[in-house]
C-alpha positions in Angstrom: 0.5 48.5 -62.9 2.8 51.1 -61.5 0.9 53.8 -63.3 -2.4 52.6 -61.8 -0.8 52.6 -58.3 0.5 56.2 -58.7 -2.8 57.3 -60.1 -4.6 55.8 -57.0 -2.2 57.5 -54.6 -2.8 60.8 -56.3 -6.5 60.4 -56.0 -6.2 59.5 -52.3 -3.9 62.5 -51.7 -6.4 64.9 -53.5 -9.2 63.5 -51.3 -7.1 64.0 -48.2 -6.3 67.6 -49.1 -10.0 68.2 -49.9 -11.2 66.8 -46.6 -8.5 68.5 -44.6 -9.5 71.9 -46.1 -13.2 71.1 -45.2 -12.2 70.1 -41.7 -10.2 73.3 -41.2 -13.2 75.4 -42.3 -15.6 73.6 -39.9 -13.0 73.7 -37.1 -12.5 77.4 -37.5 -16.3 77.9 -37.6 -16.7 75.8 -34.4 -14.0 77.7 -32.6 -15.4 81.0 -33.7 -18.9 80.0 -32.5 -17.6 78.8 -29.2 -15.5 82.0 -28.6 -18.4 84.1 -29.6 -20.7 82.2 -27.3 -18.2 82.6 -24.5 -17.8 86.4 -25.2 -21.6 86.8 -25.1 -21.7 84.8 -21.8 -19.0 87.1 -20.3 -20.8 90.2 -21.5 -24.1 89.0 -20.0 -22.2 88.1 -16.8 -20.5 91.5 -16.7 -23.9 93.3 -17.2 -25.5 91.2 -14.4 -22.7 92.1 -11.9 -22.9 95.8 -13.0 -26.6 96.0 -12.3 -26.6 93.8 -9.1 -23.1 93.9 -7.7 -21.5 97.1 -9.2 -18.5 96.9 -6.8 -17.3 93.7 -8.3 -17.8 94.9 -11.8 -15.7 98.1 -11.0 -12.9 95.9 -9.6 -13.0 93.8 -12.8 -12.8 96.9 -15.0 -9.9 98.3 -13.0 -8.0 94.9 -13.2 -5.0 94.6 -15.6 -5.6 93.3 -19.1 -3.9 90.0 -18.5 -6.2 89.3 -15.5 -9.2 89.8 -17.6 -7.8 87.5 -20.3 -6.9 85.0 -17.6 -10.5 84.8 -16.5 -11.5 84.2 -20.1 -9.2 81.2 -20.3 -9.9 79.9 -16.8 -12.8 77.6 -17.8 -10.7 76.0 -20.5 -7.8 75.5 -18.0 -10.2 73.9 -15.5 -11.6 71.6 -18.2 -8.0 70.6 -19.1 -7.3 69.8 -15.5 -10.5 67.7 -15.2 -9.5 65.7 -18.3 -6.0 65.1 -17.0 -7.3 64.0 -13.6 -9.8 61.6 -15.3 -6.9 59.8 -17.0 -4.9 59.7 -13.7 -2.1 61.9 -15.0 -1.5 63.4 -11.6 -1.6 60.1 -9.7 2.1 59.5 -9.3 1.8 57.0 -6.4 1.4 53.3 -7.5 -1.8 51.6 -6.2 -1.0 49.4 -3.2 -2.7 46.0 -3.3 -2.9 43.7 -0.4 -1.5 40.3 -1.6 -2.3 37.3 0.6 0.6 34.9 1.2 -0.7 31.5 0.0 1.0 29.7 2.9 -0.3 32.0 5.7 -3.5 31.4 7.6 -5.0 33.7 10.2 -7.2 32.2 12.9 -10.5 33.4 14.2 -11.8 32.7 17.7 -13.8 29.6 16.6 -10.8 28.0 14.8 -8.5 28.8 17.7 -10.3 26.4 19.9 -9.8 23.5 17.4 -6.0 23.9 17.3 -3.5 22.3 19.7 0.1 23.5 19.6 3.2 21.5 20.2 6.9 21.4 19.4 9.2 19.5 17.1 11.3 17.3 19.4 13.9 14.5 19.3 12.9 11.2 20.7 13.1 7.4 20.5 11.5 6.3 17.2 10.4 2.8 16.4 9.8 2.4 12.7 6.9 0.1 11.7 7.3 -1.8 8.5 3.8 -2.5 7.1 3.5 -5.6 4.9 0.6 -7.5 3.4 0.4 -11.1 4.2 -1.8 -14.2 4.7 -2.6 -16.9 7.2 -1.3 -20.3 6.4 -0.9 -23.8 7.9 1.9 -24.5 10.3 3.8 -26.9 8.1 5.3 -28.6 11.1 1.8 -29.9 11.9 0.6 -30.6 8.4 0.4 -34.0 6.8 -0.6 -35.0 3.3 -1.6 -38.7 3.4 -1.6 -40.9 0.4 -2.2 -44.5 -0.6 0.5 -47.1 0.1 -0.5 -49.4 -2.8 -2.2 -49.1 -6.1 -5.9 -50.1 -5.7 -9.5 -49.1 -5.7 -11.2 -47.1 -2.9 -13.7 -49.4 -1.3 -14.7 -47.4 1.7 -14.3 -43.8 3.0 -14.5 -43.3 6.8 -13.5 -39.6 7.1 -14.9 -36.3 5.7 -13.4 -32.8 5.6 -13.7 -30.9 8.8 -13.6 -34.1 10.9 -11.1 -34.3 13.9 -9.0 -37.4 13.8 -6.3 -38.9 16.0 -3.0 -40.4 15.0 -3.7 -44.0 13.7 -7.3 -43.5 12.8 -8.4 -45.2 9.6 -9.5 -42.6 7.0 -10.3 -44.9 4.1 -9.9 -48.5 2.8 -8.4 -49.6 -0.5 -8.8 -53.0 -2.2 -5.5 -53.8 -3.8 -4.4 -56.9 -5.8 -0.9 -55.5 -5.4 -1.1 -56.0 -1.6 -2.5 -59.5 -2.2 0.6 -60.4 -4.3 2.9 -58.9 -1.7 1.2 -61.0 1.1 1.5 -64.1 -1.1 5.2 -63.4 -1.7 5.6 -63.0 2.0 4.0 -66.4 2.8 6.2 -68.1 0.1 9.3 -66.4 1.4 8.4 -67.5 5.0 7.9 -71.1 3.9 11.1 -71.1 1.8 13.0 -69.6 4.7 11.7 -72.3 7.1 12.6 -75.1 4.6 16.0 -73.7 3.9 16.7 -73.4 7.7 15.6 -77.0 8.2 17.8 -78.2 5.4 20.8 -76.3 6.9 20.2 -78.0 10.3 20.1 -81.5 8.7 23.3 -80.7 6.8 25.1 -79.8 10.0 24.1 -83.2 11.6 25.1 -85.1 8.5 28.4 -83.2 8.3 29.2 -84.2 11.9 28.5 -87.8 11.0 30.8 -87.3 8.0 28.1 -88.1 5.6 28.4 -85.0 3.5 31.3 -82.7 2.6 31.9 -79.3 4.0 31.0 -77.7 0.7 27.5 -79.1 0.8 27.0 -77.8 4.3 28.1 -74.4 3.2 25.8 -74.4 0.2 22.8 -75.3 2.4 23.7 -72.6 5.0 24.0 -70.0 2.2 20.6 -71.0 0.8 19.1 -70.6 4.3 20.7 -67.2 4.8 19.4 -66.1 1.3 15.9 -67.4 2.1 15.9 -65.5 5.5 17.0 -62.3 3.6 14.2 -62.6 1.1 11.8 -63.3 4.0 12.8 -60.1 5.8 12.5 -58.2 2.5 8.9 -59.3 1.9 8.2 -58.4 5.6 9.6 -54.9 5.0 7.6 -54.6 1.7 4.4 -55.2 3.6 5.4 -52.5 6.1 5.9 -50.1 3.3 2.5 -51.0 1.9 0.8 -50.0 5.1 0.6 -53.2 7.2 1.8 -52.9 10.8 3.9 -55.7 12.3 1.1 -57.1 14.3 -1.0 -57.6 11.2 2.0 -59.2 9.4 2.6 -61.6 12.3 -1.1 -62.5 12.2 -0.8 -63.2 8.5 2.3 -65.4 9.2 0.3 -67.5 11.8 -3.0 -67.7 10.0 -1.9 -67.6 6.4 -5.1 -65.7 5.5 -4.5 -63.1 2.8 -6.4 -59.8 3.1 -6.6 -57.5 0.1 -7.7 -54.4 2.2 -5.2 -51.6 2.8 -6.0 -49.0 5.3 -5.2 -45.3 4.8 -4.1 -44.2 8.3 -3.9 -40.7 9.9 -0.2 -40.0 10.6 -0.8 -37.0 12.9 -3.7 -35.8 15.1 -5.7 -32.8 13.7 -8.5 -31.9 11.4 -9.1 -33.1 7.9 -8.8 -30.0 5.7 -8.8 -31.6 2.3 -10.0 -34.9 0.7 -9.3 -35.8 -2.9 -10.9 -39.3 -3.3 -14.3 -40.7 -4.0 -15.5 -44.3 -3.5 -14.5 -46.5 -6.4 -11.7 -44.3 -7.5 -8.4 -46.0 -8.5 -5.5 -44.5 -6.6 -1.7 -44.8 -6.7 1.0 -44.2 -4.0 1.9 -40.9 -5.6 -1.6 -39.5 -5.0 -2.3 -37.3 -1.9 -5.7 -38.5 -0.7 -6.2 -36.5 2.6 -4.6 -33.5 4.2 -4.6 -33.4 8.0 -3.6 -30.3 9.8 -3.4 -29.2 13.5 -5.0 -25.8 13.4 -4.2 -24.9 17.0 -1.1 -23.2 15.7 -0.8 -21.3 12.4 1.7 -19.3 10.5 1.4 -15.7 9.3 3.5 -15.1 6.2 4.4 -11.8 4.5 6.6 -10.9 1.6 9.0 -8.0 2.4 10.6 -6.0 -0.5 14.3 -6.7 -0.7 15.0 -3.0 -0.1 13.5 -3.3 3.4 14.7 -6.8 4.3 17.7 -5.4 6.2 15.3 -4.0 8.8 13.9 -7.4 9.7 15.5 -9.6 12.3 14.4 -12.8 14.0 12.7 -12.0 17.4 11.5 -8.5 16.5 8.0 -7.6 17.8 5.2 -8.0 15.3 1.5 -6.9 15.4 -0.7 -8.9 13.1 -4.0 -7.2 12.0 -6.7 -9.5 10.5 -9.4 -7.5 8.7 -11.8 -10.4 8.4 -12.0 -10.6 12.3 -12.9 -6.9 12.7 -9.2 -5.9 12.6 -8.3 -8.2 15.4 -4.7 -7.6 16.5 -2.4 -10.5 17.4 0.9 -9.8 19.1 3.9 -12.0 18.4 7.6 -12.0 17.2 9.3 -12.8 13.9 10.0 -16.5 13.9 11.8 -16.8 10.6 13.4 -14.6 7.9 14.3 -16.3 4.6 18.0 -16.2 3.7 17.3 -15.8 0.0 15.4 -13.4 -2.2 12.7 -14.7 -4.5 14.1 -13.8 -8.0 10.6 -13.5 -9.5 9.0 -11.1 -6.9 12.2 -9.6 -5.4 10.9 -10.2 -1.9 11.9 -12.0 1.3 9.5 -14.2 3.2 9.0 -13.4 6.8 7.0 -15.7 9.1 5.5 -15.5 12.6 3.7 -18.2 14.6 0.2 -17.5 16.1 -1.9 -19.4 18.5 -5.4 -20.5 17.4 -6.8 -22.5 20.3 -10.2 -21.0 19.8 -10.2 -21.7 16.1 -11.4 -18.2 15.0 -8.4 -17.7 12.7 -8.7 -19.5 9.3 -5.9 -20.4 6.9 -6.2 -18.3 3.8 -7.3 -15.1 5.6 -5.6 -11.9 4.6 -3.6 -10.0 7.2 -1.4 -7.0 7.6 1.9 -7.4 9.4 3.4 -4.5 11.3 7.0 -5.2 12.2 8.8 -2.9 14.7 12.4 -2.0 14.1 15.0 -1.3 16.8 14.4 2.1 18.5 16.7 5.0 17.3 16.9 8.7 18.2 15.2 10.9 15.6 13.6 14.3 15.2 9.8 13.6 15.3 6.4 15.2 14.5 3.0 13.6 15.3 1.1 12.1 12.4 -1.9 14.4 13.2 0.3 17.4 12.5 1.0 16.4 8.9 -1.2 17.1 5.8 -0.7 16.0 2.3 -0.9 18.8 -0.3 0.2 18.6 -4.0 1.9 15.2 -3.4 4.1 16.7 -0.6 3.9 16.6 3.2 3.4 19.8 5.1 3.1 21.1 8.7 1.9 24.4 10.1 4.5 26.5 12.0 3.1 29.0 14.5 4.4 32.5 13.9 2.3 34.2 16.5 -0.9 33.5 18.5 -3.2 33.7 15.5 -0.9 33.2 12.5 0.4 30.0 11.1 2.6 29.3 8.1 2.4 26.1 6.0 5.8 24.7 5.2 6.8 21.6 3.2 8.7 18.9 5.0 10.3 15.6 4.1 9.4 12.8 6.4 10.1 9.1 6.9 7.6 6.3 7.3 5.2 6.3 10.2 5.9 4.5 13.4 3.7 4.4 16.6 1.8 7.6 15.6 5.0 9.7 14.7 7.0 10.4 11.6 10.7 11.1 11.6 11.8 14.5 10.1 14.3 14.4 7.3 14.2 18.1 6.4 11.9 21.2 6.6 11.7 22.0 10.3 14.0 22.3 13.2 13.9 21.0 16.8 12.0 23.3 19.1 9.8 25.0 16.5 6.2 25.5 17.5 3.7 23.6 15.2 0.0 22.7 15.2 0.0 19.1 16.4 -3.8 18.8 16.1 -6.2 20.5 13.7 -3.9 20.8 10.7 -6.8 19.8 8.5 -8.9 22.7 9.8 -6.0 25.1 9.2 -5.5 24.0 5.7 -9.3 24.4 5.0 -9.2 27.9 6.4 -6.1 28.8 4.4 -7.8 27.8 1.2 -10.9 29.7 2.2 -8.9 32.9 2.8 -7.1 32.5 -0.5 -10.4 32.3 -2.3 -11.6 35.5 -0.6 -14.1 33.7 1.6 
């Protein structure tokens, strides 16, 4: 293998020597031809000057030998200089390129009219905390009405949306349980009357020394017990929905009624009904919901990190998108004292008037809560643009030049944002037209 490699190298070397010898021959021949052609050209040129401009030819003939040889090599020297110049050999100065600062924008006359200048200044800042919320019932004027006894719905007198007054009958329930209670009441009433009469007779007999004291005491105890049972059955009927007038009428007439009325406990509007005719209901069931809709609650959930900013009595602006972004002014009526462990939020509530009835429970709303005013360095919201997930403003460097700088700002409040870092008080900035400046900046960077 080694022998083959050496043999191959020898062959290559012999080819190289052979080609180099051929190249030298042709190079010498080319150089000889070129020099011969140049000599012929100089001879023809000399003859032309001799016949047409003999004075120049005589001067050339009298010139030193080195001058004549220099004229011979002059074309080659010029050709050499041309080649060097072509490859920028003599260009010792680096090329200066105009590099556009990506944060600089230069205005033209049309853009100048769109820009309004102002200054960064210190002022009273009211932070607005924005929170999503909803409209809900005012629970102070909300009543969920159920049945007082177990029974079957025999009649329904109210429908959802109907306005009712306190004491209005909403439905009627036929109840055997109520019948039994009334029967027990009548029995207890009779037993109480009999026991009372027996006690009165015993007192007369005791005075006449007919019965002993122990017998009198027994009959008085029975009368007291019967009266207690009578009062208990009366209270039971009250619990089951009968008013005292109806109970007194029952006591006089002795006529048992198996109908129990479902009564509205507050004035308002029926917002929910959960029964149908013939349905069997129990006291634990909520049959109707009555609400006074003239006052409602707006409820929002504030993240626990912002809860320290909220105090009772702070001014609130409620925006309701469903009513064409209607704004309702109010104050914070309540701030929860605990944090919801599931959502890590604190409930904030405000009361709103709804006398015209345009606001509906369940509507979505946005709550803007104003904090206490504090002194801060401020810039208008119109001066701020968002670029690469950072806030920026344009600082004026001269009449037609602005520089975009990154700034760190706090949350918006009343059209302004507090400055945390990036600019100083008194600096001139573009307070209007920042969007147009940013568009022009990008256009200039792209060479437009």
